[in-house]
PAZAPA-4460 file (N, C-alpha, C; in steps of 0.05 Angstrom, whole numbers, plus 32768, in hexadecimal, padded with zeros to 4 digits):
% residues 308
    n_x    n_y    n_z   ca_x   ca_y   ca_z    c_x    c_y    c_z   seq   type   mol
   8012   7FE8   8002   8000   7FFF   8001   8011   801A   8001     1      M     A
   800E   8028   7FEC   801D   8043   7FEA   8011   8059   7FF8     2      A     A
   8025   806B   7FFF   801B   8086   800D   801E   8099   7FFC     3      F     A
   800A   80AF   7FF9   8010   80C9   7FE9   8022   80DC   7FF7     4      T     A
   802F   80ED   7FE9   8040   8100   7FF1   8032   8111   8009     5      L     A
   8018   8117   8008   8009   812A   8019   8006   8116   8037     6      I     A
   8002   80FD   8033   8000   80EB   8048   8019   80E6   8055     7      E     A
   802E   80E6   8048   8047   80E6   8055   804E   80FF   8065     8      L     A
   804A   8119   8057   804B   8131   8066   803B   8135   807F     9      L     A
   8020   8129   807E   8010   812D   8094   801D   8118   80AC    10      V     A
   8028   8105   80A9   8033   80EE   80BA   804B   80FD   80C7    11      V     A
   805D   8108   80B5   8077   8116   80BE   806E   812E   80CD    12      I     A
   8058   813B   80C8   8050   8153   80D9   8047   814B   80F4    13      A     A
   8039   8136   80F5   802E   812B   810F   8043   8120   8122    14      I     A
   8059   8113   8112   806E   810B   8123   807F   8125   812E    15      I     A
   8083   8137   811F   8092   8150   8125   8080   815F   813E    16      A     A
   8066   8160   813D   8056   8169   8151   8059   8159   8170    17      I     A
   8056   813C   816B   805D   812C   817E   8079   812F   818E    18      L     A
   808A   8134   817B   80A7   8139   8186   80AA   8151   8193    19      I     A
   809C   8168   818A   809C   8183   8197   808D   8181   81B1    20      G     A
   8079   8173   81B3   806E   816E   81CB   807C   815E   81E5    21      L     A
   8088   814A   81D8   809B   8139   81E8   80B5   8147   81F4    22      L     A
   80C1   8155   81E4   80DB   815E   81EB   80D9   816E   8205    23      L     A
   80CA   8181   8207   80C6   818F   8222   80C2   817D   823A    24      P     A
   80B1   8169   8238   80AE   8158   824E   80C5   8148   8254    25      A     A
   80D6   8141   8240   80F0   8132   8244   8103   8142   8253    26      V     A
   8105   815F   8249   8115   816F   8256   810F   8177   8270    27      Q     A
   80F6   8178   8275   80EB   817B   8294   80F3   8165   82A4    28      K     A
   80F1   814B   8297   80F7   8136   82AB   8116   8134   82B0    29      V     A
   8124   813C   829B   8144   813C   829D   814B   8152   82B1    30      R     A
   8141   8169   82B1   8148   817A   82C3   813D   8174   82E0    31      E     A
   8128   8168   82E2   8121   815F   82FC   8135   814A   8309    32      A     A
   813D   813B   82F5   8154   8124   82FF   816B   8133   8305    33      A     A
   8176   8148   82F7   818B   8158   82FB   8189   8163   8317    34      A     A
   8175   8170   831B   8171   817B   8336   8170   816B   834E    35      R     A
   8165   8152   834B   8165   813F   8360   8180   8135   8365    36      M     A
   8191   8133   8350   81AC   812D   8352   81C1   813F   8361    37      K     A
   81BB   8159   8359   81C8   816E   8366   81C1   816F   8385    38      C     A
   81AA   816F   838A   81A1   816A   83A7   81AD   8155   83B8    39      Q     A
   81AD   813D   83A8   81B6   8124   83B6   81D6   812A   83B8    40      N     A
   81E3   813A   83A4   8200   813C   83A9   8207   814F   83C2    41      Q     A
   81F5   8165   83C2   81F6   8179   83DB   81F0   8169   83F6    42      L     A
   81DF   8157   83F6   81DA   8142   840B   81F2   8134   8416    43      K     A
   8203   8129   8401   8218   8117   8404   822E   812B   8413    44      Q     A
   8231   8141   8408   8245   8153   8414   823F   815D   8430    45      I     A
   8226   8160   8434   821F   8166   844F   8221   8150   8463    46      A     A
   821A   8134   8459   8221   811F   846A   8241   811B   846E    47      L     A
   824D   8120   8459   826A   811F   845D   8276   812F   8472    48      A     A
   8267   8146   8473   8273   815B   8484   826D   8152   84A0    49      T     A
   8253   8144   84A4   824F   8139   84C1   825F   8124   84C8    50      H     A
   8268   8111   84B4   827C   80FD   84B7   8297   8106   84C2    51      N     A
   829C   811E   84B3   82B8   812A   84BA   82B5   8135   84D7    52      F     A
   82A0   8140   84E0   829F   8148   84F9   829F   8133   850E    53      E     A
   8292   811B   8507   8292   8104   8517   82B1   80F7   851D    54      S     A
   82BF   80FC   8509   82DB   80F0   8507   82ED   8103   8513    55      S     A
   82E9   811D   850F   82FE   8131   851C   82F5   8141   8533    56      N     A
   82DE   8140   8539   82D4   814F   854F   82CA   816A   8549    57      G     A
   82CF   8174   8530   82C7   8190   8527   82C2   818B   850A    58      R     A
   82AE   81A0   8500   82A8   81A2   84E3   82C4   81AB   84D5    59      L     A
   82C4   81A7   84BC   82DA   81B4   84AC   82DA   81D0   84AB    60      P     A
   82F0   81DC   84AA   82F4   81FA   84A5   82E7   81FE   8489    61      A     A
   82DD   8216   8488   82D5   8221   8469   82F1   8223   8459    62      G     A
   8307   822B   8462   831D   8229   8453   8334   822B   8469    63      N     A
   834A   821A   8461   835F   821A   8475   8375   822E   8470    64      Y     A
   836D   8246   846A   837D   825F   8466   8383   8270   8481    65      G     A
   8391   8288   847C   8392   829C   848E   837A   82A9   8492    66      D     A
   8374   82AF   84AF   835A   82BE   84B3   8358   82D8   84A7    67      P     A
   833F   82DE   8499   833B   82F5   848B   8336   8310   849B    68      P     A
   8346   8315   84AB   8343   8329   84BC   835A   8340   84BA    69      V     A
   8356   8350   84A2   8368   8364   849E   8381   835B   8490    70      G     A
   8390   836B   8487   83AA   8362   847D   83AA   8353   8462    71      G     A
   83C0   834C   8458   83C2   833C   843F   83C8   8321   8448    72      S     A
   83BD   8310   8433   83C1   82F3   843B   83E2   82ED   843D    73      P     A
   83E5   82DB   8451   8401   82D4   8459   840D   82C0   8447    74      S     A
   83FF   82B0   8438   8409   829A   8428   8417   8283   843A    75      F     A
   8411   8282   8453   841C   826F   8463   840C   825A   846D    76      T     A
   83F5   8256   8464   83E2   8242   8469   83DB   822F   8453    77      Y     A
   83CC   821B   8457   83C7   8207   8444   83B4   8210   842D    78      Q     A
   839F   821C   8438   8388   8228   8423   8378   8213   8416    79      Y     A
   837A   81F9   8422   8364   81E6   841B   8345   81F0   8420    80      F     A
   8335   81EC   840E   8318   81ED   8415   830B   81D9   8420    81      G     A
   82F4   81DD   842C   82E6   81C8   843D   82E2   81AF   842C    82      S     A
   82DB   81B2   840F   82D6   819B   8401   82EE   8189   83FD    83      L     A
   8308   8192   83FE   8320   8187   83FA   8323   8172   8410    84      A     A
   831C   817A   8429   8320   8167   8443   8305   8158   8446    85      V     A
   82F2   815C   8436   82DE   8149   8436   82E0   8130   8425    86      L     A
   82F4   8131   8412   82F7   811C   8401   82F3   8100   840A    87      L     A
   82FE   80F8   8423   8300   80DE   8430   82E4   80D4   8433    88      P     A
   82D3   80E9   8438   82B8   80E2   8443   82A4   80E2   842C    89      Y     A
   82AE   80E6   8413   82A1   80E6   83FA   82A8   80CE   83E6    90      L     A
   82B6   80BA   83F1   82BE   80A6   83DF   82D2   80AE   83CD    91      E     A
   82E2   80C1   83D6   82F7   80CB   83C6   8312   80C8   83D5    92      Q     A
   8315   80B3   83E2   832F   80AC   83F1   8349   80AD   83DF    93      D     A
   8346   809F   83C9   835E   809E   83B5   8368   80BA   83B3    94      N     A
   8355   80CA   83A9   835E   80E8   83A1   836B   80F6   83B9    95      L     A
   835D   80F2   83D1   8368   80FF   83E8   8387   80F6   83EE    96      Y     A
   8388   80DF   83EE   83A2   80D3   83F4   83BA   80DB   83DF    97      R     A
   83B3   80E5   83CE   83C8   80EF   83B8   83D2   810C   83C1    98      Q     A
   83C4   8117   83D2   83CE   8132   83DD   83E2   812B   83F5    99      I     A
   83FB   8132   83EE   840E   8130   8403   841F   814A   8405   100      T     A
   8424   8155   841C   8419   8148   8434   8401   8147   843A   101      P     A
   83F5   8139   8446   83D8   8138   844E   83CE   814F   845B   102      T     A
   83B6   815A   8454   83AC   8175   8461   83AD   8175   847E   103      P     A
   83B7   8188   848D   83B6   818A   84AB   839C   8197   84B2   104      N     A
   838A   8184   84BE   836F   818D   84C6   836B   81A2   84DC   105      L     A
   8380   81AB   84E5   8381   81C0   84F8   837B   81D9   84EA   106      N     A
   8365   81E8   84ED   835D   81FE   84DD   8371   8214   84DA   107      P     A
   837F   8215   84F4   8393   8230   84F7   83AE   822A   84F2   108      T     A
   83B5   8210   84E6   83CF   8205   84E3   83D6   8210   84CA   109      Q     A
   83F6   821D   84CC   8401   8224   84B2   840B   820A   84A5   110      T     A
   8415   820F   848E   8422   81F9   847F   8423   81FE   8460   111      G     A
   842C   81ED   8451   842F   81F2   8434   8415   81F3   8429   112      P     A
   8410   8208   841B   83F6   820B   840A   83F5   81F4   83F6   113      S     A
   83DD   81ED   83ED   83D6   81D4   83DB   83E4   81D8   83C0   114      W     A
   83E8   81F2   83B9   83F2   81F8   839D   8412   81F3   839C   115      W     A
   841D   81F1   83B7   8438   81EA   83B8   843F   81CF   83C0   116      N     A
   8429   81BD   83BF   842E   81A0   83C7   8421   818F   83AE   117      T     A
   841C   8177   83B5   840E   8162   83A0   83F4   816E   8399   118      T     A
   83E8   817C   83AD   83CE   8184   83A9   83C9   8194   8392   119      G     A
   83DF   81A2   8385   83DD   81B1   836E   83D1   819F   8355   120      W     A
   83E2   8187   8352   83D8   8171   833D   83BC   8167   8344   121      N     A
   83B9   8160   835D   839E   8155   8365   8384   816C   835F   122      V     A
   838D   8184   8360   8376   8198   8360   836B   8198   8340   123      S     A
   837A   818D   832F   8370   818C   8313   835D   8173   830D   124      F     A
   8357   8165   8322   8344   8150   831C   8325   815A   8322   125      N     A
   8316   814D   8311   82FA   8152   8312   82EC   8140   8325   126      R     A
   82DD   814A   8337   82CD   813A   8349   82AF   813D   8340   127      V     A
   82A4   812B   8334   828B   812C   832A   8275   8134   8342   128      K     A
   8279   8127   835A   8267   812C   836D   8265   814B   8376   129      A     A
   827A   815C   836E   827A   817A   8374   826E   8187   835D   130      F     A
   8263   817D   8347   825C   8188   832F   823F   8187   832A   131      E     A
   8232   819D   832A   8212   819B   8324   820D   8191   830A   132      C     A
   81FD   817C   8305   81F6   8177   82EB   81E8   818A   82D8   133      P     A
   81DC   81A1   82E6   81CF   81B2   82D2   81E2   81CA   82CA   134      S     A
   81FB   81C8   82D5   820E   81DF   82CE   8227   81D0   82BE   135      D     A
   8233   81DF   82AC   824C   81D7   82A0   8260   81E8   82A6   136      N     A
   8268   81EA   82BF   827A   81FD   82CA   8297   81F9   82C0   137      A     A
   829D   81DF   82BD   82BB   81DB   82B5   82BC   81E2   8299   138      Q     A
   82AA   81E3   8287   82B0   81EF   826C   82A7   820B   826B   139      A     A
   8298   8215   827E   828E   822F   827D   82A3   8244   8285   140      N     A
   82B2   823D   8298   82C2   824D   82AA   82D7   825C   8298   141      A     A
   82DB   8277   829F   82EF   8285   8290   8304   8287   82A5   142      G     A
   8301   8287   82BD   8315   8289   82D4   8307   8277   82EB   143      T     A
   831C   8267   82F8   8311   8256   8310   831F   8262   832A   144      I     A
   830E   826A   833D   831A   8276   8353   8322   825F   8362   145      F     A
   833D   8261   836F   8345   824B   8383   8340   8253   83A3   146      V     A
   8333   826A   83A5   832D   8273   83BF   8319   828B   83BD   147      L     A
   8305   828D   83CE   82F0   829E   83D1   82EB   82A4   83EE   148      T     A
   82F0   82BC   83F7   82EC   82BF   8414   82E3   82DD   8416   149      D     A
   82DA   82E3   8430   82D2   82FF   8436   82EA   830B   8446   150      G     A
   82EF   8324   8444   8307   8331   8452   82FB   834D   845E   151      R     A
   8307   8351   8475   8303   8367   8486   830C   8382   8477   152      N     A
   82F8   8396   8477   8300   83B2   846B   82F8   83C8   847C   153      A     A
   82F5   83C4   8497   82EE   83D7   84A9   82DB   83CC   84BD   154      G     A
   82D2   83E0   84D1   82BF   83D7   84E6   82A9   83C8   84E0   155      A     A
   829B   83CF   84C8   8281   83C1   84BC   8281   83BD   84A2   156      S     A
   8297   83BD   8495   8296   83B7   8476   82AC   839E   8472   157      T     A
   82A8   8394   845B   82B8   8383   8450   82B5   837E   8433   158      G     A
   82C6   836C   8429   82C5   8365   840D   82C8   8348   8406   159      Y     A
   82C1   833F   83EF   82C5   8322   83EA   82E0   8322   83D7   160      L     A
   82F3   830F   83E0   830A   830B   83D3   830B   82F4   83C2   161      E     A
   8316   82F4   83AA   8319   82DE   839B   8336   82D9   8391   162      A     A
   8341   82C2   8391   835A   82BC   8386   835B   82A8   836D   163      W     A
   836A   82AF   835B   836F   8298   8344   838A   829B   833B   164      S     A
   8394   8286   832A   83AC   8285   8320   83A9   828F   82FF   165      F     A
   8395   8290   82F5   8390   829A   82DC   8379   828C   82CE   166      G     A
   837A   828E   82B2   8362   8286   82A3   835E   8267   82A6   167      P     A
   8348   8260   82A6   833D   8243   82A9   834D   8232   8292   168      A     A
   8354   823C   827B   8360   822F   8268   837F   8226   826E   169      T     A
   838A   8237   827D   83A5   8231   8289   83A9   8222   82A5   170      S     A
   8394   8228   82B4   838E   8218   82D1   8374   820B   82D2   171      Y     A
   836E   81F7   82C6   8355   81EC   82C5   834E   81D9   82DD   172      P     A
   8350   81E9   82F4   834A   81DE   830F   832E   81CF   830C   173      F     A
   832E   81B5   831B   8312   81AA   8321   8300   81BE   832A   174      G     A
   82E5   81C1   8325   82D5   81D5   832E   82C1   81C5   8343   175      I     A
   82B4   81D9   8350   829C   81D2   8360   8287   81E1   8359   176      T     A
   826D   81D6   835A   8257   81E9   835C   824C   81ED   8378   177      N     A
   8258   81DE   838E   824F   81E0   83A7   8260   81EE   83BA   178      Y     A
   8258   8204   83C7   826C   8214   83D2   8260   8217   83EF   179      V     A
   8277   821A   8404   826E   821C   8421   825F   823A   8424   180      G     A
   8250   8239   8439   8243   8253   843E   8254   8266   8454   181      V     A
   825A   827E   844A   826E   828C   845D   825A   829A   8471   182      L     A
   8240   829D   846B   822F   82B0   847B   8232   82C9   8470   183      G     A
   822E   82DE   847D   822F   82FB   8475   8246   8301   8460   184      G     A
   825D   8302   846E   8279   8303   845B   828A   82F0   846B   185      L     A
   8280   82DF   847A   8294   82CE   8488   829A   82D7   84A2   186      G     A
   82AA   82CF   84B1   82B8   82D9   84CB   82CE   82E7   84C7   187      K     A
   82CE   8302   84C3   82DE   8314   84BC   82E8   832C   84D0   188      I     A
   82DF   8326   84EA   82E7   8338   84FF   82DB   8355   8503   189      G     A
   82C3   8357   84F6   82B7   836E   84F9   8297   836B   84FD   190      N     A
   8289   8381   84F5   826A   837F   84F8   825E   836B   84E8   191      G     A
   8268   835F   84D6   825C   8349   84C7   825B   832D   84D4   192      W     A
   826F   832D   84EC   8270   8313   84F5   8256   8305   8502   193      D     A
   8244   8315   850B   822B   8309   8517   821D   82F5   8502   194      P     A
   8225   82FB   84E7   8214   82E8   84D3   8229   82D6   84C5   195      W     A
   8240   82D0   84D4   8256   82BC   84C8   8247   82A0   84C9   196      A     A
   824F   8291   84B4   8243   8277   84AE   8253   8262   84BD   197      G     A
   8247   8249   84B7   8257   8233   84BF   8273   822E   84B5   198      I     A
   8277   8234   849E   8290   822E   848C   829F   8246   848A   199      L     A
   82AE   8250   849B   82BD   8268   8494   82DC   8260   8494   200      T     A
   82EE   826E   848D   8307   826D   848D   8310   8269   84AE   201      T     A
   831F   8252   84AE   8328   8248   84CD   8310   8244   84DE   202      Q     A
   82F9   823F   84D6   82E2   8237   84E7   82EA   821A   84F3   203      S     A
   82DC   8217   850D   82DE   81FC   8517   82C6   81F5   8527   204      A     A
   82AF   81F8   851C   8295   81F5   852E   8293   81D6   8531   205      Y     A
   8283   81D0   8546   827A   81B4   8548   825C   81B4   8543   206      T     A
   824F   819C   853D   8234   81A0   8539   8225   81A5   854F   207      L     A
   822F   819D   8569   8222   81A6   8582   8222   81C2   8585   208      S     A
   8232   81D3   857C   8237   81EE   8580   821E   81FB   856B   209      Q     A
   821D   81EE   8556   820A   81F9   8540   81EB   81F3   854D   210      V     A
   81EA   81DB   8557   81CF   81D5   8561   81C7   81E6   8577   211      T     A
   81DB   81EE   8587   81D7   81FD   85A0   81D0   821C   859A   212      G     A
   81DA   8222   8582   81D9   823C   8578   81BB   8244   8566   213      A     A
   81C2   8245   8551   81A9   8248   853C   819B   8230   8536   214      D     A
   81AB   8217   853B   81A0   81FF   8534   81A7   81F6   8516   215      G     A
   81AD   81DD   8515   81B9   81D1   84F9   81A4   81D3   84E6   216      T     A
   818C   81CF   84EA   8171   81D1   84D8   816D   81EA   84CF   217      A     A
   8179   8201   84DC   8173   821B   84D6   818C   822C   84C9   218      N     A
   81A2   821E   84C4   81BB   822A   84BA   81C6   821D   84A0   219      T     A
   81CB   822E   848D   81D1   8226   8472   81EE   821D   8475   220      L     A
   81F6   820A   8463   8215   8200   846B   821F   81FF   844E   221      M     A
   8216   81F2   8439   821D   81F3   841B   820A   81FD   840A   222      F     A
   8212   820A   83F6   81FC   8212   83E0   820A   8210   83C4   223      G     A
   81F7   8213   83B0   81FE   8211   8394   820B   822C   8387   224      E     A
   821F   8227   8376   8226   8240   8365   8223   8237   834A   225      Y     A
   821A   8249   8336   8217   823F   831A   8224   8250   8308   226      S     A
   8235   8248   82F7   8240   825A   82E2   822C   825F   82CD   227      T     A
   8217   8250   82C9   8205   8257   82B3   81F6   826A   82BB   228      Q     A
   81EE   826E   82D7   81DC   8286   82E1   81EF   829E   82E1   229      A     A
   8208   829E   82E8   821A   82B5   82E4   821E   82BF   82CC   230      A     A
   8220   82AA   82B7   8224   82B3   829E   820A   82C0   8292   231      K     A
   81F2   82B8   8299   81D8   82C2   8293   81D6   82E0   829D   232      Q     A
   81E1   82E4   82B6   81E1   82FE   82C0   81F6   8311   82B8   233      A     A
   8206   830A   82A3   821A   831C   8295   8237   8317   829C   234      G     A
   823D   8301   82AB   8257   82F9   82B4   8262   82E9   829B   235      E     A
   8272   82F4   828A   8279   82E4   8270   8293   82E8   826C   236      N     A
   82A5   82D2   826C   82A1   82BA   8274   829C   82B8   8294   237      P     A
   828C   82A4   829B   8285   82A3   82B7   829E   829A   82CA   238      P     A
   829F   82A0   82E1   82B4   8295   82F2   82AA   827B   8301   239      Y     A
   82BC   8268   8308   82B3   8250   8316   82C6   8250   832D   240      A     A
   82C2   823B   833F   82D1   8236   8356   82DD   821A   835C   241      H     A
   82F4   821C   8366   8306   8204   8365   82FD   81F5   837E   242      A     A
   82FD   81DA   837B   82F4   81C9   8395   830B   81CA   83A5   243      W     A
   8321   81C9   839E   833A   81C5   83AE   833D   81DD   83C3   244      M     A
   8338   81F3   83BD   833D   820B   83CB   8329   821E   83D2   245      G     A
   8311   8217   83C7   82FB   8228   83CB   82F2   822E   83E6   246      C     A
   82F1   8246   83EE   82E9   8250   840A   82CB   824E   8410   247      G     A
   82BC   8261   8407   82A1   8263   8409   8294   827E   83FD   248      G     A
   8279   827E   83FB   826D   8295   83F0   8259   82A1   8407   249      L     A
   8257   82BF   8404   824A   82C9   8417   822E   82CC   8414   250      P     A
   821C   82D4   8426   8200   82DB   8421   81FB   82F6   8427   251      T     A
   8212   8307   8428   820C   8323   842C   81FC   832F   8415   252      A     A
   81FE   8324   83FD   81F1   8330   83E4   81D7   8322   83DE   253      Y     A
   81CD   8311   83ED   81B6   82FF   83E3   81BD   82F0   83CB   254      G     A
   81A8   82E8   83BB   81A6   82DC   83A2   81A0   82EF   838A   255      F     A
   8199   8309   838E   818E   831A   8378   819D   8318   835F   256      A     A
   81B7   831C   8360   81C8   8320   8348   81DE   830A   834A   257      T     A
   81D7   82F4   8338   81EA   82E0   833A   8207   82E8   832A   258      P     A
   821A   82DD   8338   8236   82E4   832F   824A   82D2   8343   259      G     A
   8264   82D4   833B   8274   82C3   834C   8274   82C4   836A   260      W     A
   8266   82DC   8372   826A   82E5   838D   8251   82DB   839C   261      F     A
   823D   82CC   8391   8225   82C3   839D   821C   82A9   8397   262      T     A
   8208   829A   83A4   81FE   8284   839E   81EA   8288   838A   263      F     A
   81E9   8272   8377   81D6   8275   835F   81D0   8258   8354   264      S     A
   81BF   8253   8343   81B7   8239   833A   81AE   823C   831C   265      S     A
   81B6   8225   830C   81AB   8224   82F0   8192   8211   82ED   266      S     A
   8189   8209   8304   816F   81F8   8302   8158   8209   82F8   267      H     A
   8148   81FD   82EB   812C   820A   82E5   811D   8209   8301   268      T     A
   810A   821C   8301   80F5   8220   8319   80FF   8234   832C   269      G     A
   8117   8246   8327   811D   825C   8338   8128   8255   8353   270      G     A
   8132   823F   835A   813C   823A   8375   8159   8231   8375   271      G     A
   8163   8236   838D   8183   822D   8392   8182   8219   83A8   272      I     A
   818F   8204   83A3   8191   81EE   83B6   81A7   81F3   83CD   273      N     A
   819D   81F0   83E2   81B2   81F1   83F9   81B0   81D9   840B   274      F     A
   81C8   81D3   841B   81CC   81BF   842C   81CA   81CE   8445   275      A     A
   81BA   81C5   845B   81BB   81D1   8476   81CC   81C3   8487   276      Y     A
   81D1   81CD   849F   81E2   81C0   84B2   81D9   81A8   84BE   277      G     A
   81C0   81A1   84BA   81B7   8187   84C3   81B5   8170   84AC   278      D     A
   81C3   8178   8495   81C4   8164   8480   81AD   8165   846C   279      G     A
   8196   8174   8474   8182   817A   8461   818A   8189   8449   280      S     A
   817B   8187   8434   817F   8197   841A   8165   81A3   8413   281      V     A
   8164   81BD   8410   814B   81CE   8408   8153   81E1   83F2   282      R     A
   813D   81E9   83E5   813E   81F9   83CC   8137   8215   83D8   283      T     A
   8145   8229   83D5   8141   8243   83DD   813A   8254   83C3   284      L     A
   8124   8265   83C6   811B   8279   83B1   8130   8289   83AB   285      S     A
   8137   828F   838E   814A   82A6   838B   8142   82C1   8392   286      K     A
   8129   82C6   8397   811F   82DD   83A0   811F   82DF   83C0   287      S     A
   8128   82CB   83CE   8129   82CD   83EB   8137   82E8   83F2   288      S     A
   8129   82F6   8406   8135   830F   8411   8151   830B   841D   289      P     A
   8161   8321   8413   817E   831E   841C   8181   831A   843A   290      T     A
   8172   8329   8448   8173   832A   8466   816C   830D   8473   291      R     A
   8158   8301   8466   8151   82E7   8470   8167   82D2   8468   292      A     A
   8174   82D4   8450   8189   82C2   844A   819D   82C7   845C   293      V     A
   81A6   82DF   8463   81BD   82E2   8473   81B9   82D5   848E   294      R     A
   819F   82D9   8499   819D   82CB   84B3   819E   82B2   84B0   295      S     A
   8191   82A4   849B   8192   8285   8498   81B0   827B   8498   296      A     A
   81BF   828C   848D   81DD   8283   848B   81EF   8288   84A4   297      A     A
   81E6   8299   84B5   81F4   829F   84CD   81F1   8288   84E1   298      G     A
   8207   8280   84EB   8207   8267   8500   81FF   826C   851A   299      V     A
   8205   828C   8523   8201   828C   8540   81F5   82AF   853E   300      M     A
   81E3   82B1   852D   81DA   82CE   852E   81BD   82D1   853D   301      D     A
   81B2   82BA   8545   8198   82B8   8554   8181   82C2   854A   302      G     A
   8181   82C6   852F   816D   82D3   8520   8159   82C0   8515   303      E     A
   813D   82C7   8513   812B   82B6   850A   8124   82C1   84EF   304      V     A
   8123   82AD   84DB   811F   82B7   84C2   8108   82A6   84B2   305      Y     A
   80FD   82B0   849C   80EB   829F   848D   80F4   829E   846E   306      T     A
   80F5   8286   8466   80FF   8282   844B   80EB   8271   843E   307      L     A
   80E7   8274   8423   80D6   8262   8415   80E7   8251   8406   308      N     A
***
């Protein structure tokens, strides 16, 4: 039985319409799966942080660098970020053992920086558990920051500092889409300190301390950073953050303007995933009030907040 040309065109048109109807549904399911994977990865990082505390008697420092209280960096510290010391608790023991000398887990301990040890070579490894499946940060990045931290600039002022070695094409450090929460601007020795977060430079909180203060279920610990969101906001090429030395991001600026200096997400639906101190993962609206976000990030501010 033969088909006329018109019948074939009608069949092709019907198939095209069906494909057009199916693709958005497929993309929606794919994005839902990516969001779930992202949330699960944040959950695993939060649980690894708890296991670290159980083994070491304290939570990891946000960064093992010099305290950001005035002055210039001394370059006499290790500068590992919290994710680097969490590797053994994320089934990345083999990668962690390649770092020699092994990181000293005393947050105030001076020692050779990771870029002056075998940590330099290890830092170029990609860790899939640190990469959000909805973002393509490793390919997007123009520059990869090896440290982000707040710095003191007066009695009640501060700024966010970022270090890098150069463009990502020359220094393709392994990136992370999951960054520790500094709180307002971190613990920088001035009027911003009441909103300091769980993971600041040289921090050494215990879960009991957090529970006895604002409560682990009320305090942000890790959040998402998206190069896609930063690019859409005009940061071109966008910046990324290295898992080896990344410090944290502040909540002083809220989520209104995506960029290297704030938490963001490339997931559809308008929310940013955060892991709380109790290990739970929740999605916060990008339109959350800055003041409420700051209160949620502060580990000992004693403030009550409402976030959707």
